[in-house]
C-alpha positions, 0 to 999 in steps of 0.5 A: 587637392592632396597635401603631401608630407615631407619624407622622414629624414633619417639621422646619419651618424653623428659628426665628431667635431675637432677639439681645440687641441686638434685645431691648434695642432693642425694650424701649427703643422700648416704654419710649419709647412708654410714657413719651410716653403717660404724659407725654401723659396727665398734661400733654398736650392734644388737639393731642398725640394720640395721646400726649395725651388727647382732652379731650372724652372724658377730662374732665368739664365743669362742670355750671354752665358754658354750652354753646356752639353755633356756627351760620352764618347769612345775613342778608337785606335784611329782617333775616331769618336763613337757615341756612347751617350743617348741610350747607346749603353743603357743609360739616359742622359739625365741618369748619366749626368747624375753620375758625373761626380762619381765618374770624375772621382773614379774614372775606372767606372767608364770601363763599365760604360765601354763594356756595356757598349761592347755587349750592345754592339758586338760588331762595333769598333774596338775602343781604346779610351772613353771620355766625358766631353763637355761642349760649351756653346757660346751665346750672344743675346740668347742666340748661338754664335757658332763658336764652341769649346770642348773640354774633356772632363774625365778620360779612361784608357781601356788598354792600360786601365788608367 
């Protein structure tokens, strides 16, 4: 019977331990982040993310509150609506909705939407006006009632430029 010896353990690089000041600084930084997260969770809103919650994920809507759907339409001389939202003009819905305050403040920007539509659909109908329409679907206990209202949020007359 042969006895084997333990293999020699090679010493690795020495590990520097964090000093008292370093530990205090890390604990203080962690405490600040935790306080910001707590305050944001209680009083924050979407604009304070990541310290505030995304309300769409952290709250529940009233099941009797109308659901709002925003769409952009071009209007022909005959009064027919042509869909301009949903990628028809190169903008996704969320991108467009993020620009709504700018469009309300400066309706002439809707002229750019019409130009984009005409470039993408050269054989499409001629538009005389562009509108942003918000449709409110009425709900009762979270179910659609079939009733809805349309409100024109902003409109731009392409011929007059107003």
